[in-house]
TORDREN-850795 format. One record per residue (C-alpha): residue number from 1; residue in one letter; z, y, x. Coordinates in steps of 0.5 Angstrom, whole numbers, padded with zeros to 4 digits, always signed. Each point is the difference from the previous one (the first is absolute). Layout:
{NUM; A; {Z; Y; X}} ...
***
This chain:
{1; X; {-0068; +0057; -0003}} {2; X; {-0002; +0003; +0007}} {3; X; {+0007; -0003; +0002}} {4; X; {-0002; -0007; -0004}} {5; X; {-0007; +0001; +0004}} {6; X; {+0004; +0000; +0008}} {7; X; {+0004; -0005; -0002}} {8; X; {-0007; -0005; -0002}} {9; X; {-0003; +0003; +0007}} {10; X; {+0006; -0002; +0003}} {11; X; {+0001; -0008; -0002}} {12; X; {-0008; +0000; +0001}} {13; X; {+0001; +0002; +0007}} {14; X; {+0006; -0005; +0002}} {15; X; {-0004; -0005; -0003}} {16; X; {-0006; +0001; +0004}} {17; X; {+0005; +0001; +0007}} {18; X; {+0003; -0007; -0001}} {19; X; {-0007; -0003; -0003}} {20; X; {-0002; +0002; +0008}} {21; X; {+0006; -0002; +0002}} {22; X; {-0001; -0006; -0002}} {23; X; {-0007; -0002; +0002}} {24; X; {+0001; +0004; +0008}} {25; X; {+0001; -0004; +0006}} {26; X; {+0000; -0007; -0004}} {27; X; {-0006; -0006; +0002}} {28; X; {-0002; +0000; -0006}} {29; X; {-0002; -0008; +0002}} {30; X; {+0007; -0001; +0000}} {31; X; {+0002; +0004; -0004}} {32; X; {-0001; +0003; -0008}} {33; X; {+0001; +0006; -0004}} {34; X; {-0001; -0002; -0007}} {35; X; {-0005; +0004; -0005}} {36; X; {+0007; +0000; -0004}} {37; X; {+0004; +0005; +0002}} {38; X; {+0006; -0002; -0004}} {39; X; {+0006; -0005; +0000}} {40; X; {+0004; -0002; -0006}} {41; X; {+0005; -0006; +0001}} {42; X; {+0005; -0004; -0004}} {43; X; {+0006; -0002; +0005}} {44; X; {+0005; -0005; +0000}} {45; X; {+0006; +0000; +0005}} {46; X; {+0006; -0005; +0001}} {47; X; {+0005; +0003; +0004}} {48; X; {+0007; -0001; +0003}} {49; X; {+0006; +0003; +0004}} {50; X; {+0004; -0004; +0005}} {51; X; {+0007; +0004; +0003}} {52; X; {+0004; -0004; +0005}} {53; X; {+0007; +0004; +0004}} {54; X; {+0005; -0004; +0004}} {55; X; {+0006; +0002; +0003}} {56; X; {+0004; -0003; +0004}} {57; X; {+0009; +0002; +0002}} {58; X; {+0000; +0005; -0005}} {59; X; {+0008; +0001; -0002}} {60; X; {+0001; +0001; -0008}} {61; X; {+0005; +0004; -0003}} {62; X; {+0004; -0007; -0002}} {63; X; {+0001; -0002; +0008}} {64; X; {-0006; -0005; -0002}} {65; X; {-0004; -0002; +0006}} {66; X; {-0009; +0001; -0004}} {67; X; {-0004; -0004; +0004}} {68; X; {-0006; +0001; -0005}} {69; X; {-0009; -0001; -0001}} {70; X; {-0001; +0004; -0007}} {71; X; {-0008; +0000; -0003}} {72; X; {-0003; +0002; -0008}} {73; X; {-0006; -0002; -0001}} {74; X; {-0004; +0002; -0006}} {75; X; {-0004; -0004; -0004}} {76; X; {-0008; +0000; +0002}} {77; X; {-0002; +0005; -0005}} {78; X; {-0006; +0001; -0005}} {79; X; {-0005; +0006; +0000}} {80; X; {-0006; +0003; -0002}} {81; X; {-0004; +0007; -0001}} {82; X; {-0007; +0003; +0002}} {83; X; {-0002; +0003; +0007}} {84; X; {-0007; +0004; +0000}} {85; X; {-0004; +0004; +0007}} {86; X; {-0006; +0003; +0001}} {87; X; {-0002; -0002; +0006}} {88; X; {+0007; -0003; +0003}} {89; X; {+0003; +0006; -0003}} {90; X; {+0006; -0002; -0006}} {91; X; {+0005; -0001; -0003}} {92; X; {+0004; -0005; -0004}} {93; X; {+0006; -0002; -0004}} {94; X; {+0003; -0007; -0002}} {95; X; {+0006; -0001; -0004}} {96; X; {+0005; -0006; -0001}} {97; X; {-0002; -0006; -0005}} {98; X; {+0004; -0005; +0001}} {99; X; {+0008; +0000; +0007}} {100; X; {+0002; +0007; +0001}} {101; X; {+0000; +0006; -0004}} {102; X; {-0005; +0005; +0004}} {103; X; {-0007; +0003; +0003}} {104; X; {-0004; +0002; +0005}} {105; X; {-0005; +0005; +0002}} {106; X; {-0005; +0000; +0006}} {107; X; {-0005; +0004; +0003}} {108; X; {-0005; -0003; +0005}} {109; X; {-0005; +0004; +0004}} {110; X; {-0005; -0004; +0003}} {111; X; {-0006; +0002; +0005}} {112; X; {-0006; -0003; +0005}} {113; X; {+0005; -0001; +0005}} {114; X; {+0007; +0001; -0003}} {115; X; {+0005; -0001; -0006}} {116; X; {+0007; +0003; -0002}} {117; X; {+0003; -0002; -0007}} {118; X; {+0007; +0003; -0003}} {119; X; {+0004; -0005; -0004}} {120; X; {+0006; +0002; -0004}} {121; X; {+0004; -0005; -0003}} {122; X; {+0007; +0001; -0005}} {123; X; {+0003; -0006; -0003}} {124; X; {+0006; -0001; -0003}} {125; X; {+0003; -0008; -0001}} {126; X; {+0006; -0004; -0002}} {127; X; {-0001; -0006; +0001}} {128; X; {+0001; -0001; +0009}} {129; X; {+0001; -0007; +0002}} {130; X; {+0006; +0002; +0005}} {131; X; {+0002; -0005; +0006}} {132; X; {+0008; +0002; +0002}} {133; X; {+0002; -0002; +0006}} {134; X; {+0008; +0001; +0001}} {135; X; {+0007; -0002; +0001}} {136; X; {+0002; +0003; -0006}} {137; X; {-0004; -0003; -0005}} {138; X; {+0001; -0008; -0002}} {139; X; {-0007; -0005; +0000}} {140; X; {+0001; +0000; -0007}} {141; X; {-0001; +0008; -0001}} {142; X; {-0005; +0000; +0005}} {143; X; {-0005; -0004; -0004}} {144; X; {+0002; +0005; -0006}} {145; X; {-0003; +0006; +0005}} {146; X; {-0007; -0004; +0000}} {147; X; {-0002; +0002; -0006}} {148; X; {+0004; +0006; -0002}} {149; X; {-0001; +0005; -0007}} {150; X; {+0002; +0008; +0001}} {151; X; {+0001; +0004; -0004}} {152; X; {-0002; +0005; +0003}} {153; X; {-0006; -0001; +0004}} {154; X; {-0003; +0001; +0008}} {155; X; {-0005; +0005; +0000}} {156; X; {-0005; +0000; +0005}} {157; X; {-0004; +0006; +0003}} {158; X; {-0005; -0002; +0005}} {159; X; {-0005; +0004; +0003}} {160; X; {-0005; -0002; +0005}} {161; X; {-0007; +0004; +0004}} {162; X; {-0004; -0004; +0005}} {163; X; {-0007; +0002; +0004}} {164; X; {-0005; -0003; +0004}} {165; X; {-0006; +0001; +0004}} {166; X; {-0005; -0003; +0002}} {167; X; {-0004; +0000; +0006}} {168; X; {-0006; -0005; -0001}} {169; X; {-0001; +0003; -0008}} {170; X; {-0007; +0002; +0001}} {171; X; {-0001; -0008; -0002}} {172; X; {+0007; -0002; -0003}} {173; X; {+0004; +0003; -0006}} {174; X; {+0007; +0000; -0003}} {175; X; {-0002; +0003; -0006}} {176; X; {-0005; -0007; -0002}} {177; X; {+0006; -0004; +0001}} {178; X; {+0005; +0005; -0003}} {179; X; {-0002; +0004; -0005}} {180; X; {-0008; -0003; +0000}} {181; X; {-0003; +0006; +0000}} {182; X; {-0004; -0002; +0004}} {183; X; {-0004; -0007; +0002}} {184; X; {+0001; -0004; +0006}} {185; X; {-0008; -0003; +0001}} {186; X; {+0003; -0003; +0007}} {187; X; {+0005; -0002; +0004}} {188; X; {+0003; +0004; +0004}} {189; X; {+0007; +0002; +0003}} {190; X; {+0004; +0006; +0003}} {191; X; {+0005; +0002; +0004}} {192; X; {+0004; +0005; -0003}} {193; X; {+0006; +0004; +0000}} {194; X; {+0005; +0002; -0005}} {195; X; {+0006; +0004; -0003}} {196; X; {+0006; -0003; -0006}} {197; X; {+0006; +0005; -0003}} {198; X; {+0004; -0004; -0003}} {199; X; {+0006; +0003; -0005}} {200; X; {+0005; -0005; -0004}} {201; X; {+0006; +0002; -0005}} {202; X; {+0005; -0005; -0003}} {203; X; {+0006; +0002; -0005}} {204; X; {+0004; -0004; -0003}} {205; X; {+0005; +0006; +0001}} {206; X; {+0003; -0001; -0008}} {207; X; {+0008; -0002; -0002}} {208; X; {-0003; -0006; -0003}} {209; X; {-0003; -0004; +0006}} {210; X; {+0007; +0002; +0004}} {211; X; {+0001; -0006; +0002}} {212; X; {-0008; -0002; +0002}} {213; X; {+0003; +0007; +0006}} {214; X; {+0006; -0003; +0001}} {215; X; {-0003; -0006; +0002}} {216; X; {-0006; +0003; +0004}} {217; X; {+0005; +0003; +0004}} {218; X; {+0001; +0006; -0004}} {219; X; {-0007; +0002; +0001}} {220; X; {-0003; +0003; -0007}} {221; X; {-0007; +0003; +0002}} {222; X; {-0004; +0001; +0006}} {223; X; {-0006; +0003; +0004}} {224; X; {-0005; -0002; +0004}} {225; X; {-0006; +0003; +0004}} {226; X; {-0004; -0003; +0004}} {227; X; {-0006; +0003; +0004}} {228; X; {-0004; -0004; +0004}} {229; X; {-0007; +0000; +0004}} {230; X; {-0005; -0006; +0002}} {231; X; {-0006; -0003; +0003}} {232; X; {-0004; -0006; -0003}} {233; X; {-0006; -0003; -0001}} {234; X; {-0003; -0003; -0007}} {235; X; {-0006; -0004; -0002}} {236; X; {-0005; +0000; -0007}} {237; X; {-0003; -0006; -0001}} {238; X; {-0006; -0001; -0004}} {239; X; {-0001; -0008; -0001}} {240; X; {-0005; +0001; -0005}} {241; X; {-0003; +0006; -0004}} {242; X; {+0005; +0004; -0004}} {243; X; {+0007; -0004; +0002}} {244; X; {+0003; +0004; +0005}} {245; X; {+0007; -0002; +0003}} {246; X; {+0004; +0004; +0005}} {247; X; {+0007; +0000; +0005}} {248; X; {+0002; +0005; +0002}} {249; X; {+0006; -0001; +0007}} {250; X; {+0002; +0006; +0003}} {251; X; {+0007; -0001; +0003}} {252; X; {+0005; +0006; -0001}} {253; X; {+0005; +0005; +0005}} {254; X; {+0005; +0004; -0005}} {255; X; {+0002; +0005; +0003}} {256; X; {+0005; +0004; -0005}} {257; X; {+0005; -0005; -0005}} {258; X; {+0004; +0003; -0002}} {259; X; {+0006; -0002; -0006}} {260; X; {+0005; +0003; -0003}} {261; X; {+0006; -0004; -0004}} {262; X; {+0004; +0002; -0006}} {263; X; {+0007; -0003; -0001}} {264; X; {+0004; +0001; -0005}} {265; X; {+0007; -0001; -0002}} {266; X; {+0002; -0006; -0005}} {267; X; {+0006; -0002; -0003}} {268; X; {-0001; -0006; +0000}} {269; X; {+0005; -0003; +0003}} {270; X; {+0006; +0004; -0004}} {271; X; {-0003; -0004; -0006}} {272; X; {-0001; -0006; +0004}} {273; X; {+0008; +0001; +0001}} {274; X; {+0001; +0002; -0008}} {275; X; {+0004; -0006; -0003}} {276; X; {-0006; +0001; -0006}} {277; X; {-0005; -0003; +0005}} {278; X; {+0003; -0007; -0001}} {279; X; {+0003; +0000; -0007}} {280; X; {-0003; -0007; -0003}} {281; X; {+0000; +0003; -0006}} {282; X; {-0007; +0004; +0001}} {283; X; {-0006; -0003; -0002}} {284; X; {-0006; +0002; +0004}} {285; X; {-0002; +0005; -0004}} {286; X; {+0006; +0004; -0001}} {287; X; {+0001; -0002; +0009}} {288; X; {-0007; +0003; +0000}} {289; X; {+0001; +0005; -0005}} {290; X; {+0007; +0003; +0004}} {291; X; {+0000; -0002; +0008}} {292; X; {-0008; +0005; +0000}} {293; X; {+0002; +0005; -0006}} {294; X; {+0006; +0002; +0006}} {295; X; {-0004; -0001; +0006}} {296; X; {-0001; +0008; +0003}} {297; X; {-0003; +0001; +0007}} {298; X; {+0000; +0008; +0003}} {299; X; {-0005; +0002; +0005}} {300; X; {+0004; -0001; +0008}} {301; X; {-0007; +0003; +0005}} {302; X; {-0005; -0002; +0002}} {303; X; {-0003; -0002; +0007}} {304; X; {-0006; +0000; +0004}} {305; X; {-0003; -0003; +0005}} {306; X; {-0008; -0002; +0005}} {307; X; {+0000; -0007; +0000}} {308; X; {-0004; +0002; +0006}} {309; X; {-0007; -0002; +0003}} {310; X; {-0003; -0008; -0003}} {311; X; {-0007; -0003; -0001}} {312; X; {-0002; -0002; -0005}} {313; X; {-0007; -0003; -0004}} {314; X; {-0004; +0003; -0006}} {315; X; {-0005; -0006; -0001}} {316; X; {-0004; +0001; -0007}} {317; X; {-0006; -0006; -0004}} {318; X; {-0005; +0002; -0005}} {319; X; {-0005; -0004; -0003}} {320; X; {-0005; +0003; -0004}} {321; X; {-0006; -0002; -0005}} {322; X; {-0007; +0006; -0002}} {323; X; {-0005; -0004; -0005}} {324; X; {-0003; +0006; -0004}} {325; X; {+0003; +0006; -0001}} {326; X; {+0007; -0004; -0001}} {327; X; {+0006; -0003; +0006}} {328; X; {+0006; -0004; +0000}} {329; X; {+0005; +0001; +0006}} {330; X; {+0007; -0002; +0002}} {331; X; {+0004; +0001; +0005}} {332; X; {+0007; +0001; +0003}} {333; X; {+0004; +0005; +0005}} {334; X; {+0007; -0002; +0003}} {335; X; {+0006; +0005; +0002}} {336; X; {+0006; -0001; +0004}} {337; X; {+0005; +0005; +0003}} {338; X; {+0005; -0002; +0003}} {339; X; {+0007; +0005; +0003}} {340; X; {+0006; -0001; +0004}} {341; X; {+0006; +0003; +0003}} {342; X; {+0006; -0004; +0003}} {343; X; {+0003; -0005; -0003}} {344; X; {-0005; +0001; -0007}} {345; X; {-0007; -0002; -0001}} {346; X; {-0005; -0001; -0005}} {347; X; {-0007; +0000; -0002}} {348; X; {-0005; +0001; -0006}} {349; X; {-0006; -0003; -0002}} {350; X; {-0005; +0002; -0006}} {351; X; {-0006; -0004; -0001}} {352; X; {-0006; +0000; -0006}} {353; X; {-0006; -0003; -0002}} {354; X; {-0006; +0004; -0004}} {355; X; {-0005; -0003; -0004}} {356; X; {-0006; +0005; -0002}} {357; X; {-0006; -0001; -0004}} {358; X; {-0005; +0006; +0001}} {359; X; {-0006; +0004; -0003}} {360; X; {-0004; +0005; +0004}} {361; X; {-0002; +0006; -0005}} 
***
């Protein structure tokens, strides 16, 4: 009983502290802290991932000159879920209802002058859109690779964390635009500073994906780390009561830009040299069963490198409408990671758009 009372007392103290922090230092002519502290939000999400690589001058085992520009992109995927928070501190979970198979977990903490967000996205995709440019592939085969069904899906894990500090937290609210824990009553802007960290792991290293690995220059898995710092400006425009439009732009300097590539040997050349591969009496299904049933891969090694300092931009747009204890919101975010080493370079693009309907309790 005493332990239970201690927990209840601690929860009340934390709630009182958060209530105090929500209004401390705010100019109430510009920012209003609602009397009801909880936000329960139903969310919908659309997202997509694109990976592109380009290599020139490689010589592979067969002696062919290999010039390639392969990329794959997942189909836009739809997610639905919930977010719950108290005075801007909360978490959310969404799950897939269309496109790839996966889920997203988010944690958010926003105050008068700062915002911290963590997004963990995990998904599988068996229907990537592929564009392969190589002297080894005929034009007809290139067209077939545009929409391919993989026997073993591509697995993608991403972790993104960002933090912002607003120098005009007295009149400008980041929370009003991105978690609706407060309400922006008048237009205001603020200079800002920020940090961003992104980790991505893409893995399609399986025997039945040996042909894809072969055409991706023997790469079957790669990890990317990116750490950036930046400074920019954000503006909350309130054209009429209840309506808020936020625009944020922050140039970023990437100081950490590390890539680790995992290579695999395949037996594709051996299978292509096998007379069975060109047997005229095999149906398409029989050929697939023979070819993919005999595909094999084995680890060849890994290579890590840092692409050095680069410059990018973090841009967001948010639209919010408050009415009574309810609100609707939509916002989008785009992330770009680039890497380069010698004659190999590439990029990963990841974007999502959130739409939500919420109530304050």
